[in-house]
N, C-alpha and C positions, 0 to 999 in steps of 0.2 A: 453491536448492542451489548455484548458481554463486556467489552472494554469500557463502555460508558457506565454500565452498572458497577463495574469494579472501581472506577474512578470515584463515583459517588459514594460507594461504601467506604472506600479508603479515606476520603475527605471527612466523612462523618466520624469515622473511627479516630482520626487524628485530632479532630476538634473535641471529641469526648474526653480525651486524656486517659482512656482506659488501656491497660496493658501496654504502657508506653514503649517498652523495649521491643515487644513484638511488632507494634505499629511502626516503629522506626525501621526495623528490618524490612518490613513489607514496603515501606515508603521508598527506601533506598533501592530495593530490587525493582520496584515499578518504574521509577524514573531512570534507572540504568537501562531497563528494557526499552523504554521510550527512546533513549539516546541511541541505542543499538539499531532500532528501526529507522531512526533519522539518518544515521550513517549509511545504512543500506540504501535508502531512497536517494541520498545525496550522491553516493558513489555510482548509482545506477543512472544518474543523469536527470532525475525528476526535477522539473522546474519548481514544483510545489507539492506539498504533501497534504493529506486531509487530517493532520494532527489537531486542527482547530475547527473541524467540521466544514461548514460551507465557506469559511474564511481561508483563502489561499495563503499558505505559510511556506517560506523557504525552509527546506529540510535542515540546512546547516544552521540557520538561526534557531530552530527548535533543538538541535543538538546542543548548541551553546547554552540555551535556557535550561535544558534537562541536566546538563553537566553542572551548571551553577547551582541547581536545586540539590543535586547529590552532594556537591561540595559543602553547601550550607548544612545539610543534614549530618555530614561527617563531623563538622565542627560543633554541632549542637546535639551530639549524641547523648542519650540518657546514661546515667551512671551504671556501670556493670554490664552494658550491652555487649561488650567484646566477649564476655564469658559465654554468651549464647552461640558464638560462632564455633560450634563443635565440629568434629569431622563429619558427623552424620548430617548436620545442617548444610555444610559445604557440599557434601556429596549429593544431597537432595536438590540443592539449588543448581548444581551442575547438570543433573539429569533433566530438570525442568527446562534449563536453557537449551540443552541439546534437543529435547523434544520440540521446543518452539522453533529452533533452527530447521529441524526436519519438516515442520508444518509449513514454513514459509519458503524454504529453499529447495525443495525436492518435488518431482512430479507427483509422487504419491501424496505428499502433503497438499499440493494444489488440488488433487482429485478429492481428497477428504474435505477440503474447504468448500468445494463446489457442491458436494453432497449435503453438507450441513446448510449451506445457503439455500439450496433447493428445498430442503425440508422446512427451513424456517421462513423463507420469503416467497417461495413459489418459483414459477418460471421467470427467468430473466437471462440476459446475455452477459457473458464474462469473457475476458481475454487474459490469457496467462501472463502474469507479471504486470498487467495494466500498462503495457509498454509496447511500442512499435519501433524497431530499430532498423533504420534505413542504411546504416553503414557509412562509409566514407565516399564522397562524390565531389566533383568539381563544380565551381560556380556556373549557374545556368543549366545544369544537367537536369533532365526529367527522369524520375525513377518511380517504379510501381512495385509495391510488395503485397503479398497475399497474407491476410491476417486471419487466423483461425478463431472463430467465435463459438463458444460453447454455451449450451443451455442445460443447467443442472436440474431443471424442473420437469414436471410431467405434462406440460402443455406447450404447444409450439409458440415461438416468439419470432416476430418479424422485425428485421432491421430495416427501417424505412428510409434512412438517409444518414447524413453526418456532416461534419465540417466541410465547407467548400469555400475556400478563399484564394488569395493570390498565390499561395505556396502549397497548401494541403487540400486534397479533395478526396472524398469517399465515393467510390463508383460500384456498380454492380448491385445496386439496391433498387427495389425492395428484395430482400433475401430472407427466406424462412429458415430458422434454426429449429430442427425437429426436437421433440422431447428427449432429454438425455443424449442429445446428439450434437453434431458439429456442422458448421457451414463456413464458407470462405468469403471474405469481403476484400475487395481491392482498395488500397489506399495509395494515392499518388502524391509525389512530392516534386515541386520545382524549386531547386536550390537557388536562393537569391543570387543575383549576379555579382554582388560585392561581398558575399559571405566569406568568413574566415574563422576557423575555430570550431568548437563543439556547441551544438544547439540542442535545446529541449523545449518543445512546444506542446501546448495542450491540444488534444484531439478528442472529438466527441463522436459517438455513434448514437443515433436516435432510434428507439424501439417502441413497439406497442405494448410493452410490459408495464402494468400498473405498479409492480414492485420496484422496477428500476428503469424508468423511461429513458434515461441518459447513461451511457457508459463513458466515463472520462478516462482517457488514456494519455500517455506522454509519448510524443513522436520525437525520436532522438536521431540526429545525424551529425556528421563531422565533415568539415571542409578543410583539407590539408593546406 
């Protein structure tokens, strides 16, 4: 929600033309941050990101779009904007970037995100990284991994089921995730017989949480 509100505020700011040099700096920083998140999702093997909300978007395509926007902004920069890039400004941007990296890439940051989501949205299920990594396996092999599901809210959440198709299946449900607690869900994979290379597939967990009835994950595996 914070990201959506910031995008709306930035868009109105840019359209207004007020304080154009500061708006330019925030615009470049915002789309550069979007590109960095897209690179993270693409490198992690995500088949799609939620950059466009409910519309599935390839993370590398979004990186290309964000990079194009940053490039356009660099060519269309306001007069005198380079003078705003003082040492203090660069230091502040670096601190903000490192804080963002800590929020998304460390266990402490993940815990803080869970606490914030719990306070804002109530009880719901989350999985660290929104990703299930099966590792490397041969064609036709059947593999099961245990997925740790967390509940940052104050009420129990029940995982009632999930994806169940020819290659992915969620087992061990229903499973209750206690308030501020953890439960384990089993996810099975049957590697396709003629598979070769690296794969990333969407996987869902279904819950009784009104705040987040579906948990969308990416199942990643590799066939040497």
